[in-house]
C-alpha positions in Angstrom: 50.2 -59.4 -11.3 52.7 -56.5 -11.5 51.1 -54.8 -14.6 47.8 -55.8 -13.2 47.9 -54.4 -10.1 49.2 -51.0 -11.3 46.6 -50.6 -13.7 43.9 -51.8 -11.4 45.0 -49.2 -8.7 45.4 -46.1 -10.8 41.9 -47.2 -12.0 40.5 -47.7 -8.5 41.9 -44.1 -7.2 40.5 -42.3 -10.0 37.2 -44.1 -9.5 37.3 -43.3 -5.5 37.8 -39.6 -6.4 34.9 -39.0 -8.9 32.4 -40.7 -6.8 33.5 -38.8 -3.9 34.0 -35.6 -5.8 30.7 -35.8 -7.1 29.0 -36.2 -3.6 30.8 -33.3 -2.7 30.5 -30.7 -5.2 29.2 -32.2 -8.4 30.7 -32.5 -12.0 33.5 -30.0 -10.9 34.3 -31.7 -7.5 34.6 -35.0 -9.7 36.9 -33.7 -12.0 39.0 -32.4 -9.1 39.2 -35.3 -7.0 39.1 -37.9 -10.1 42.6 -36.1 -11.5 44.1 -36.1 -7.9 42.8 -39.6 -7.6 44.2 -40.7 -10.7 47.5 -38.8 -10.0 47.7 -40.8 -6.8 46.8 -44.1 -8.0 49.4 -43.9 -10.7 51.9 -43.2 -8.7 51.2 -46.2 -5.9 50.3 -48.4 -9.3 53.8 -47.6 -10.4 55.4 -48.4 -7.0 53.5 -51.4 -6.8 53.7 -52.3 -10.3 57.9 -51.9 -10.3 58.4 -53.7 -7.1 56.1 -56.5 -7.7 54.7 -55.9 -4.3 51.4 -57.7 -4.8 53.1 -59.9 -7.3 54.9 -63.4 -7.1 57.6 -63.4 -4.8 58.2 -63.4 -0.7 56.3 -65.6 1.3 53.0 -64.1 1.0 50.5 -66.8 -1.5 48.6 -66.0 -4.3 45.1 -65.3 -2.7 46.7 -63.7 0.3 48.3 -61.1 -2.4 45.2 -60.7 -3.9 43.3 -60.2 -0.6 45.9 -57.7 0.7 45.5 -55.8 -2.7 41.5 -55.5 -2.4 41.7 -54.4 1.5 44.3 -52.0 0.5 42.1 -50.5 -2.1 38.3 -50.8 0.0 38.6 -50.8 3.7 42.0 -49.4 4.3 42.0 -47.1 1.4 42.3 -44.1 3.7 45.5 -45.7 5.0 46.7 -46.2 1.3 46.1 -42.7 0.6 48.0 -41.4 3.7 50.8 -43.9 2.6 51.1 -42.8 -1.0 51.2 -38.7 0.4 54.1 -40.0 2.8 55.7 -42.2 -0.3 55.4 -38.9 -2.5 57.2 -36.8 -0.1 60.2 -39.8 0.3 60.6 -39.6 -3.5 60.9 -36.0 -3.5 63.4 -35.9 -1.0 65.3 -38.0 -3.0 65.0 -41.4 -1.6 63.9 -44.4 -3.9 62.0 -47.9 -3.7 63.6 -50.9 -2.0 62.1 -53.2 -5.1 63.8 -56.2 -3.6 62.2 -55.7 0.0 58.9 -55.2 -1.7 58.5 -57.8 -3.7 55.5 -60.2 -2.9 55.6 -58.3 0.7 51.9 -56.6 0.2 53.8 -53.6 1.3 55.5 -50.8 -0.5 59.3 -50.4 1.0 61.4 -47.1 0.8 65.7 -47.6 1.3 65.5 -44.5 3.8 63.8 -42.5 6.0 63.6 -39.0 6.8 65.1 -39.6 10.4 67.7 -42.3 10.2 67.4 -43.6 13.7 63.9 -44.5 13.0 61.7 -46.1 10.6 58.2 -45.0 9.5 55.5 -47.0 8.3 52.0 -45.5 7.1 49.4 -47.4 5.5 51.3 -50.3 3.4 54.0 -47.7 3.1 57.4 -48.5 5.2 60.6 -46.3 5.0 63.8 -46.9 6.5 63.2 -50.4 7.7 66.1 -53.2 8.0 65.6 -57.0 8.3 66.3 -56.6 12.1 63.0 -54.3 12.6 61.0 -55.3 9.6 58.5 -57.3 11.3 57.6 -54.4 14.0 57.0 -52.2 10.7 54.6 -55.1 9.4 52.6 -54.9 12.6 51.7 -51.8 11.6 50.8 -52.6 8.5 48.4 -55.0 9.5 46.9 -52.7 12.3 45.8 -50.6 9.2 44.5 -53.7 7.1 42.5 -54.2 10.5 41.3 -51.0 11.5 40.7 -49.4 8.1 39.8 -45.8 8.6 39.9 -46.5 12.3 43.3 -46.7 12.6 45.1 -43.2 12.0 42.3 -41.3 14.0 42.9 -44.1 16.9 46.6 -43.4 16.8 46.3 -39.8 16.8 43.9 -39.7 19.2 46.2 -41.9 21.7 49.1 -39.5 21.0 47.2 -36.7 21.8 45.7 -38.2 25.3 49.2 -39.3 26.2 50.7 -36.2 25.4 48.3 -34.3 27.7 47.6 -36.6 30.1 50.3 -39.1 30.7 49.3 -41.9 32.5 52.1 -43.9 31.0 54.0 -42.4 33.5 52.1 -44.9 36.2 53.9 -47.9 34.6 56.6 -46.6 32.6 60.1 -48.2 33.7 61.8 -45.0 35.0 64.8 -46.5 36.0 65.9 -48.2 32.7 64.2 -44.9 30.6 64.6 -41.6 32.7 62.2 -39.0 31.5 64.8 -36.2 32.1 64.2 -33.6 29.8 61.3 -32.4 26.8 63.1 -34.3 23.9 62.7 -37.4 26.0 59.5 -37.2 27.3 58.0 -37.6 23.5 60.8 -40.0 22.3 61.0 -42.2 25.2 57.7 -41.6 27.1 54.8 -41.1 24.6 56.0 -42.6 21.5 56.7 -46.2 22.6 53.5 -46.3 24.9 50.8 -45.1 22.4 48.7 -48.6 21.3 49.8 -49.5 18.3 53.3 -49.2 19.3 53.4 -51.2 22.3 51.8 -53.9 21.0 54.8 -53.8 17.9 57.2 -53.7 20.6 55.9 -56.5 22.6 55.7 -58.4 18.7 59.3 -57.3 18.1 61.8 -55.1 18.9 63.1 -53.0 22.3 61.6 -49.6 23.1 64.2 -46.4 22.7 66.1 -46.0 26.0 
């Protein structure tokens, strides 16, 4: 499954790029987007194969691992591509795959994040999580798979709405987490109240204060 997942990922990415490129700009578009798809597919395929993310191990059964791979490469493909770009940035910054944590988990884990204070999950790629918050981050992986191409626009839209129309101030716990400077407005206010974070914190973790 390790090698098979890697090869399949590269092929699927290339096929997506060729089809989308052809629809947008004919042969030229197919060559350009097909090449980009191939490069991204090689990156994700390498990460999936070398870490065994969709292979034996962890708590996921073989049917579930196959299903997650299919979802990540069809319905949730926009999230997977966004995660791949995030993964590329992490690797360029000198961070490394966490192969032990990734094995059989149906996600790609990176040992560090850009901010040591927070873990970040984009699509099936998670950076900087430790066992105490991994379940929280896995909620975001599930959300992306459930909502597919709607996920990132819904998250971005909620951030934009809560930034300019902070209705969360009505139900925010001001005593425990006062909003007394601009940085806290975003870190303590906007961030933990957007829908995807609010759900994840209900399942695991305490919002920052």
